[in-house]
C-alpha positions in Angstrom: 127.5 82.9 129.4 128.6 86.6 129.5 130.8 88.6 127.2 133.8 88.1 129.7 133.1 84.1 129.2 133.0 84.9 125.3 136.4 87.7 125.3 134.9 88.6 121.7 136.0 92.0 119.9 132.1 93.4 118.4 134.1 95.4 116.3 134.4 92.5 114.1 130.8 91.9 113.8 129.9 95.1 114.0 132.7 97.3 112.0 135.0 100.0 113.3 134.1 103.8 113.3 136.6 104.5 110.3 136.2 101.9 107.8 135.7 103.4 104.7 133.5 101.9 101.9 135.8 100.0 99.0 133.8 101.7 96.3 133.2 104.9 97.2 136.1 105.5 99.8 133.3 107.2 102.5 133.6 106.6 105.9 130.8 104.0 107.1 128.8 103.9 110.2 129.2 100.9 112.7 126.3 98.6 112.6 123.8 98.9 115.6 121.1 96.6 115.9 119.0 98.2 112.9 121.3 96.0 110.2 121.4 98.8 107.9 123.8 101.4 108.6 126.4 99.4 106.0 126.0 95.6 104.6 128.0 92.5 103.9 129.0 91.6 100.4 127.8 87.8 100.8 130.4 86.3 98.8 133.8 87.6 100.4 132.1 89.0 103.6 133.7 92.6 103.1 131.6 96.1 104.5 130.4 98.0 101.9 127.8 100.9 102.0 124.2 100.2 101.9 123.8 103.0 98.7 126.7 101.5 96.4 125.4 97.8 97.1 122.3 99.1 95.9 124.1 101.3 93.1 125.4 98.0 91.5 121.7 96.4 91.8 120.4 99.3 90.2 123.2 99.3 87.3 122.5 95.5 86.7 118.8 96.5 85.8 119.7 99.5 83.7 122.3 96.6 81.8 119.3 94.3 81.5 116.9 97.2 80.3 119.5 98.3 77.8 120.0 94.3 76.6 116.0 94.4 75.5 115.8 97.2 73.9 118.4 96.6 71.9 117.0 93.2 71.1 113.5 94.6 70.2 115.9 97.2 67.7 117.4 94.2 66.3 120.5 95.9 67.5 122.2 92.7 68.0 125.7 94.6 68.8 124.4 97.0 71.0 122.1 94.2 72.7 126.0 92.0 73.3 127.4 95.0 75.0 124.9 95.6 77.2 124.8 91.8 78.2 128.6 91.6 78.6 128.5 94.8 80.8 125.8 93.3 82.5 127.8 90.1 83.0 130.8 92.1 84.7 128.4 93.8 86.9 126.9 90.5 87.8 130.5 90.1 90.0 131.3 91.3 93.2 133.1 94.4 92.8 135.6 93.5 95.8 136.1 89.8 94.9 134.8 89.4 91.2 133.0 86.5 92.7 129.7 86.3 91.0 127.1 87.6 92.8 123.8 86.0 94.3 120.5 86.5 92.2 117.9 85.1 93.9 117.1 84.3 97.6 118.0 80.5 96.5 121.5 81.8 95.3 122.3 84.1 98.5 121.7 81.2 101.2 124.0 79.0 99.2 126.6 81.6 99.1 125.9 82.7 103.1 126.2 78.8 104.0 129.4 78.6 102.5 130.9 81.3 104.6 129.0 79.4 107.9 130.5 76.3 107.1 134.1 78.1 107.3 133.1 79.6 110.8 132.6 83.3 109.8 129.9 84.2 112.9 127.9 87.3 110.8 127.5 84.2 108.0 126.1 82.0 110.8 123.4 84.7 112.1 122.6 85.1 108.5 121.8 81.6 107.8 119.7 81.6 111.3 117.5 84.1 110.1 116.9 82.3 106.4 116.0 79.2 108.6 113.9 81.1 110.8 111.6 82.9 107.7 112.2 80.5 105.2 114.0 82.9 103.2 115.6 81.0 100.0 115.4 77.5 101.6 112.8 75.9 103.2 111.9 77.1 107.0 113.4 74.9 109.9 113.6 76.2 113.4 115.7 73.1 114.9 118.2 74.7 112.0 118.0 77.9 112.7 118.4 77.8 117.1 121.4 75.3 115.8 123.4 78.3 114.1 122.3 80.9 115.9 124.0 79.1 118.9 127.0 78.8 116.7 127.2 82.3 116.0 126.4 83.3 120.1 129.0 80.9 120.8 131.2 83.0 118.7 130.1 86.5 120.3 127.7 87.7 117.8 125.9 90.5 119.6 122.7 89.8 117.6 122.4 86.3 117.7 121.5 85.6 121.5 118.1 87.0 121.4 117.3 85.3 118.5 118.8 82.0 119.9 116.7 82.7 123.1 113.3 83.4 121.3 113.2 80.4 119.8 113.8 78.4 123.2 111.5 80.5 124.5 108.5 79.7 122.0 109.7 76.4 121.7 108.0 75.3 118.4 109.0 73.5 115.5 110.9 70.6 117.6 112.6 73.4 119.3 112.6 71.9 122.8 111.2 75.0 125.3 113.7 76.3 127.9 112.5 79.4 129.7 115.3 79.4 131.4 118.3 79.1 128.7 116.2 81.6 126.9 115.9 84.3 129.9 119.7 84.0 130.1 120.9 84.8 126.2 118.6 87.8 127.1 120.5 89.4 129.6 123.6 88.4 127.2 121.9 90.1 124.9 121.3 93.3 127.1 125.1 92.7 127.9 125.5 93.5 124.3 123.3 96.5 124.5 120.8 95.7 122.6 117.1 96.6 122.8 115.9 93.3 121.9 117.1 91.3 124.8 115.3 94.2 126.7 112.2 93.8 125.0 112.0 89.9 125.6 113.3 90.0 129.2 110.3 92.5 129.0 107.5 90.1 128.2 108.7 87.7 130.2 108.3 89.6 133.2 105.3 91.2 132.1 103.1 88.2 131.5 105.0 86.2 134.3 106.4 83.6 131.9 108.9 81.7 134.0 109.3 84.4 136.0 107.2 86.0 138.9 105.5 88.7 137.4 107.1 91.8 137.7 105.1 94.8 135.4 107.1 97.3 137.0 110.5 96.1 136.3 108.8 95.4 132.5 108.1 99.0 132.2 111.7 99.6 133.1 113.4 97.4 130.4 111.3 98.5 128.0 112.0 101.8 128.9 115.7 101.1 128.4 115.3 99.4 124.7 112.8 102.4 124.1 115.7 105.3 124.6 117.8 103.4 122.6 115.5 103.5 119.9 113.9 100.2 119.6 110.5 101.3 117.4 108.8 97.7 118.9 109.9 99.3 122.5 108.5 102.6 122.2 105.1 101.3 121.1 105.5 98.5 124.0 106.0 101.7 126.4 103.1 103.6 124.6 101.0 100.3 125.8 101.9 100.8 129.3 101.2 104.1 129.5 97.6 103.4 127.7 96.7 100.6 130.0 98.0 101.1 133.1 100.7 98.0 132.6 103.1 98.8 135.3 102.8 102.5 135.7 99.4 105.1 136.2 97.5 105.6 132.8 98.7 108.5 131.1 97.4 109.2 127.4 99.5 111.3 126.7 102.1 109.8 127.3 101.3 106.8 125.2 100.7 109.2 122.6 104.1 110.5 123.3 106.0 106.8 122.5 103.3 105.7 119.7 104.7 109.2 118.0 108.1 108.1 118.9 107.9 104.7 117.4 105.6 105.4 114.2 108.2 107.8 113.2 110.7 105.9 112.3 108.1 104.3 109.8 108.4 100.6 110.3 105.4 100.3 113.2 102.3 99.7 111.9 100.6 99.1 115.0 102.2 101.9 116.3 101.3 104.5 113.4 97.4 102.8 114.5 97.6 103.1 118.2 99.1 107.0 117.0 96.1 108.0 115.0 93.4 106.3 117.4 95.0 108.4 120.1 95.0 111.6 118.5 91.3 111.0 118.0 90.7 109.7 122.0 92.5 112.8 123.0 90.8 115.5 121.5 87.2 113.5 122.2 87.8 113.4 125.9 89.1 117.2 125.7 86.6 118.7 123.5 84.0 116.2 123.1 82.7 114.5 119.7 82.2 117.7 117.8 84.6 118.0 115.2 83.9 121.3 114.1 83.6 122.9 117.4 87.0 121.7 118.6 89.5 124.5 118.8 92.4 121.9 116.8 91.8 119.7 114.1 92.6 116.5 114.7 91.0 114.7 112.0 93.8 115.5 109.4 97.1 113.9 111.6 95.1 111.1 112.7 93.9 110.4 108.9 98.1 110.8 108.0 99.6 107.8 110.6 96.3 105.3 109.6 96.9 106.0 105.9 101.0 105.5 106.3 99.9 101.8 108.8 97.4 100.7 105.8 100.8 101.4 103.7 102.4 99.2 105.1 99.6 96.2 105.1 97.6 96.9 107.9 93.8 95.7 107.1 91.9 97.8 110.5 93.9 101.0 109.4 93.0 100.8 105.6 89.2 100.4 106.5 89.9 103.1 108.8 91.1 105.4 106.8 89.2 104.7 103.7 86.4 105.3 106.3 87.7 109.1 107.1 87.8 109.4 103.2 84.0 108.2 102.8 83.0 110.7 104.9 84.5 113.6 103.5 84.1 112.4 100.0 82.1 115.0 97.7 81.4 117.5 101.1 82.7 120.8 101.2 84.0 120.8 105.0 83.6 124.6 105.2 79.8 125.2 104.1 78.6 121.4 104.4 77.2 121.8 101.0 76.6 118.2 99.3 78.3 117.5 95.5 75.2 117.2 92.9 77.1 117.1 89.6 80.5 118.2 89.5 83.4 116.7 91.9 85.1 118.8 94.7 88.3 119.7 94.8 90.4 118.4 97.2 93.3 119.8 99.6 96.1 118.9 97.8 98.5 119.2 100.9 96.4 116.6 103.6 94.8 115.2 100.3 91.5 114.8 102.5 89.2 117.7 102.5 87.0 118.9 99.9 86.0 122.1 98.8 82.7 123.6 96.5 84.9 126.4 95.6 88.0 128.5 96.2 86.4 130.7 98.3 85.4 127.7 101.0 88.8 126.4 100.5 90.2 130.0 101.3 87.8 130.4 104.4 88.6 127.4 105.7 92.1 127.1 105.3 92.8 130.9 107.5 90.5 129.5 109.7 92.4 126.8 111.6 93.4 124.3 108.3 96.8 126.2 107.6 97.9 125.5 111.3 96.0 121.2 111.6 97.0 120.2 108.1 100.0 118.2 107.3 100.9 117.0 104.4 99.8 113.5 103.0 102.5 111.1 101.8 
């Protein structure tokens, strides 16, 4: 199966560059693999920009609060007005159908469109069955819907369909050869997931002859498209010498490229660790005598990863905080009876007084400090 066989128009799934949001009338960017450039109304399937959808949902919450406060004030007229407005806001602004309010409602609305033959809805139903969002998790059903949307030319579906075949779990029969074909189809669509999944096959010799250099080439193709997962994978290749010579500077470059997208806790953890490792390799373990202080920058990434739920990073960030607690980083004095002030920018280093803080700032912290989130 190839794009030529499917004879599909990707604009049907991704939109046209000059599409205008029907609510705010702004031009909407075309959808990419990230899927967050525009969104669909689940009832009528029309595109709207994410800000407008968020605005509708925010308006619903505001009206709900107004109704509750009016009821608490024993103001039935105000409560009735707020409830009527909220009821109107629960309708799609495009087709006036009642908007789904729960994951289960969203699943029902989506599967109705999927059964009508809309590929975008078929793909969405597949993801809901795969994750158990709004319905019971069912990988066989997920595969069925991914297959349907793939056959209609949805560019996101081949990699999802292929991954289920590769894993062979939940009653799905494993078929590596078919999965490989689907990854190659995904690559024809220009989707980084296809590059990544195919790279995984070559890197680990799953159903193909192991070829780490080919895996690196595929990781790089997806990384150049902008995939944070591929960028982290490419960083790992340079970090551990998989298909390329070990190069810690290049590994850090790709870890940071992935981490800066704000979603990949693994890349953030790796970036923090690599910043510390490179500094120690160059200057030894004595941070105080390093020409550049790596700690604030590394702490920033460990802290960000911990906010995404990475327990290892939470432990690392907490340990760094404990090492700096009640301890003046400039004069090395310990706090006895009063708490020390903290750097308002990095929120890590502490000082016994303004004099020490100014000395440390001008000695290099001004250059090395990074603003905490």
